[in-house]
N, C-alpha and C positions, 0 to 999 in steps of 0.2 A: 080622303086621306091627306092630309097636311103634308109638305114636302119640304126639302132645304133645296135651292139652288147653290150651285157652287161652279163658281166663276173664275178661268185660269188663264193667265196672261199666256200670248201667242209667242213670248220670246224664249226662244231656247227649250232645253227640255227639263231644265232644273225646276221650274214652276210646276211643270206637270206632275212629273215624280214624287214631289213632296206633298203635292195635294192629292194622288191618288194612295199616299201613305196615310195621310188623314182619314181618307175615304175609309180606305180598309179600317182603320182603327175604329171611325165611328160606326162601322157596321158591326164588328165584332163587340162593341159595346152596346148597341142596340140593333137587334137583326131586325126590326120592325120598321126601321129608318127608312123612307124614301128620298132617295136623293136622285137630283137631276146635274149634272155636269155639263156646263158650258166651254166647250174648248174649240181651237182652232182645227181645221181638217186636216193639218199636219201631224196634230197631237192624238185626232181620236183613233185612228188605226192601233195606234200602240197602247191607249187607254183602254180599248176595246180588248185588246188580245189579253192584256195585264188581266185585268177584271174579271174574263173566262176563265183563265187558268187557276181563277182563285173560286169559282163558283160564285159571285159578287155580281148582285145586282143592281145594276147603276144606270137609267137612262143617258145618253149620249147626245148632247143638241149642239151643232155647231154654230161657234160665234166667233168671229174676227176680232182680235185688238191686240193692235201692234202697229207699229212703224218699222219698215225697215231700216236695219242699220246695217251700213255698205260697209264691206271690209275689203280691204288690198289681200288679196292672197298672197302676194310674193313679200310682203312687208309685213306679213300678219299684224296689221294695224286697221283702226278704223278711219275711213273714210270721212272725216268730219265734214266737210262743207255738204256732200249728198244727205249723210245723216241727217244732219241738222234741218236740212230742207223738209226731208220727210217727216221729221217729228214735228215741226210747226205747222203741217198740214195735218196731221192726225190729231193733237190736240185742240187746233180750232174746230176739228168735226166732232170732238167729244160731246160737250152736251147734248147737240142735237140726235147724237147717236145713243146715248143714255135716254132720251125722251122718247125715242122710236123703240128702245129694247122694252120699254114697260108695256108696250103691246104684246109682247112676245111670253110675259111671265104671268102666270096664272094667278088667280085672288087666293088660291088654296097655299099658296107658297108661304110657310111660315117664318123661315130664316134664310137670309142671304149671306155665303160666305165669298170673300173674293182674295186672290192671289194674284196679283195687284189691280185688278181690273177696274178702272177710275167708274165706268160705266154705270157698274154695279150699285155703288152707294147713291146714285141718282133714282135708280130702280126701286131699290128699298124705301129712299124717302119718301117718295111718291106711293107706293103702297104702303106706308107707316108701319114698317116690319125693321126688327133688328137687320143689321149689316155688319159682319166681323171683318175686318182686315186681317189677314194673317199672312207676314211676310219679314224680312229682313231689311227691307226697303219699299220706299214709295218713288213712284216717277218724278215727283216732286223733286227731291233734292237732286238726284241724278241728272235731272236737266238742267238745275239752277245756272250753273255756269254758262250754257249755251244758248239761251232761248229768251228775248225781252221779258219785261215783267208781267206785262199782260197776257200772256201765253201763261207764265207761271200762275197766275191770279186764278186760272181756270183748272190747273192740276189741284190746288190748293184749297180750293172752295167742294170740289168732289170728293176728297180725301177726308175733309173734315164733318162730310154728313155721316163718317163712320160711328157707327154704336160703341165700339170699342176695337182695340187693335194690337193682335196678339204678335210679340215681336221676337223674332228668332233671334240666338246669338248670331254673333259676325253681322251686327246690323249698323245703319247709319245712325240710329240712335237719336238724339235732339234734333238732328237736322231733318228729321219726319216732321211734314207740317202738322202732326196730329200730338195733341198731348196725352190724349186718355191710352195710352198704352200700357199694356201689360206684359211684363218679360216671359217666357216660357223657355223649355228645354229645347233640345236638339229632337228630331223626327227623320226617319227616312223608311224606307220599304224594309220589313223585317228580314233579318238576314236567316238565311236556311244553313245550319251547322251542317247537314250531312252534306248538302251540295258544297260547301267549302272544303270540306274533307275529300270529296272526289275532285276538286279542282287543283289542291295541293298536289296529292297523290300522281295527279296529271303531269303537272307542271313544274312541283319543287323539286330542287337537286338539293342535298344535304349542305353543300360548301359553297353555293351561288345564292346571291340575291336575288330573289324575284319581286320584280317592278311592274304596277299598274302604269300604264301610260294612257292617259284620258284628257282631251281639251273640249269634251262635248260637241252635239251635233251640228253646231253652226259655223264653225271654222273647218278650215284645212291647214295641217301643217305637214310638210314634206321634209323628211330628215333624211340625214345622212345615215352609214350604218353606226350605231350606236357600242358601248362595250362590250367585246365578246366575253367577258366574264359576270357578266348580269344578264340574267335571262327578263325577256320583256314581253307582257300581256299587253295588247294596244287596243283601243276601240276604235269605231269611225270616227273619221278626222284626221287620224293620225296615219300618217304614210311612211312607214318604214321598208328598207330594202330586205326581201325574201332570206333570212338567214336561219341557221339550225338554231337560235337563240331567240327567236322570233315570233310571236303566236298571236294573231288575230283573232279577237273575240267577234263572234258572227255577229251582224249588223240588227239580226230580227231576236238577239238576247235581250230580254227583258227585266234581267235581275242583275244588272252589273254590281249593285252592292255586294253580291256572293262572292264577284272577284274581287273588288276592294279587300273584303274581309280576308280572302285567302293568300294575298301579297304580303311580302314583309313591308313595303313603303307605295306611295302613292307618288308619281307626278302629275301634274295638272296644272292648268291655267286657273285663276279666279271663278269659281263657281260654286255658290253655296249648297247645293245638293251633294256633289263628290267630295267638298270638305266635310262634309256632316256626316256623310258615308265613312270618309275614312276617321272620323274622331269618334264617332260611336262604336267605331271595329277598333279602335284605339291604333291606329296604323300611323307613323310617320307620315309627312306629306313635305314632296317638294315642289313649292309653289311657283311657277314661272311666270314671272313679274311682266306684265304686257308693255308694248313700246307704244307708246301713245294711246293707253286703252280708255276705256270709258269710267267715269267719275266712282261708280261704286266701287269699284276696288280702291281707288285712292281713298276713300271715305273711310274704309273700313281696315284699311292697314294699319293704323294706329294700334285696333284690336288685337290684329294678327300679330302684330311684333312683341306683344306680352304672352304668346303661348309658344312655348319653346319645343311643341312637337311638329310645329311648319317652319321650313327654312325657305325664303326667299332665294332663287336663283335667276340668272338671266339664259336665256335660252342655250346660248354658245357653252354654258357649263355643262349641258348634256351631253358633249362629247368628251369630256375629260373626264367623266366619272369613271372613279376606280372602283373595283369591287371591294377592296381591302376599306378604303376611305368611307365608302356607302355604308358597309356592314357598320364599320363604328359611330356614323353618324347617325345609323337607325338606331341603334343601342342606345345611343345619348337621348335621342329625340323619345324613344320610347318609355324612357323615364319618368318624363314630364307626366306621362299618364295616372301615374302611381298617385299623384296630389292634384290632380285638375279639379276643377270647383264642378259642383253638381250642374250647374246652367247648362255646360258643355257636355253632359250625357245624354244618352237616350232617356227620352222622356214622356211616354206617351200618356202616363197618367195625370200628369200636369196639364196636359194641352187638353184633354175630356174633362177634366174639373173644372176648367175655364169655360167650355163650350156647354157642358151639361146643363146650365140654368136656362140657356136661350134655345135649347130644341123644343121640337113640337112633342104635347103630352102624349104618351106612349097611348097606342092602343091595344094593347097585350091585356087579355083577359088572363087575371091571376088567379 
């Protein structure tokens, strides 16, 4: 049987969660598909649990493709000298890593998908099969201002081997080194409305805003006590004092999108998947602007500024959140969703339509 190999970047959990959403979508569309997901050891346990909970059969193979982003936990900003040194070493090794990876991909592979592992495109070119990039950015433009041209040339050559590139909203756009891009809409793991109702019943009080506070799993942010007139759900990475209005979401919870949909608004750093989950659920976002952050945020900020459902804040503003003002801002930002463009909506059919011509021929007997 021919199969699909899906490469997932080891940076953060956003690449993983949106890739799982697409894998789930593909298997709902074609339950005869054989999919092998290549991801980091840090991602494998989460992916395996998520897929088992949904009775989805996917073979998970370990594959490490990442450089270490070194973060100063006190200043909550990137340690650029250390990170850039790691980045250069990673890029320098990419071509050889791609060629070695060819030895681990079987000849029966019909299609390679990548978010946004550069080595995947080397493998596909060597095997003579299609390779589709799926992301809102590539590492080329993210690294452009930090490394010399000789390193960028390596990334550019690898990404330009892509057959096509499906470009999510909130993207780096023309900064990408690929011209054969096809815009697609938003994707996230499906929202379970029954779970959403259970969460709201447990945590939502009629006269108080309920906010979700998440900064992803790669950072840690220690906060002082926040407004007592607001109830806070928070994920791993956020450290809040234990109060009667703060509620940690269990670390092993694999469906944060249900908590996003249950809240009145989301407080988060820049991260595509959390923003997508909030926008799909039509929730206002208070976006914490990074101090000395990575280039992705800076390149995408012009697009974010056109969306009145997202308001940028600095970390210090969290401590001045007033329940009345926050409620008013939530109401104002929510109005924007009534006229938001189709590109910023949940678009599974759009993504399936773009992928279908490249899928292996069906083995199902009609």
